[in-house]
Steps between C-alpha positions, in 0.01 A plus 500: 500500500318537182393840408635831368605774744527872425859536624803297589459616856150362511623158391758485773236619763268221382779243516579607858133471610501149349815406701704450192786739587820405686799705597814412301850458634577867447173633643321531162143375439480180302210280385462166675525162318669631190189703404538792258313815403426525123325776319155434360217689341173546678199324336180708470286213628708451821272469806708628791363472851589826671776431749582170343828427313341237268290495185182300492393377152 
């Protein structure tokens, strides 16, 4: 996914909707395929489709 989200919770919810979350061996949520969540700043000219988890540029 490529966009900023307002909260860490919102990132995980978007990852779940995209099918990128697995359950780890101890029952914890983990990202699929060695993906990771990294902080980023939003960009003023982002065009975000409401309900979409991606940026269109």
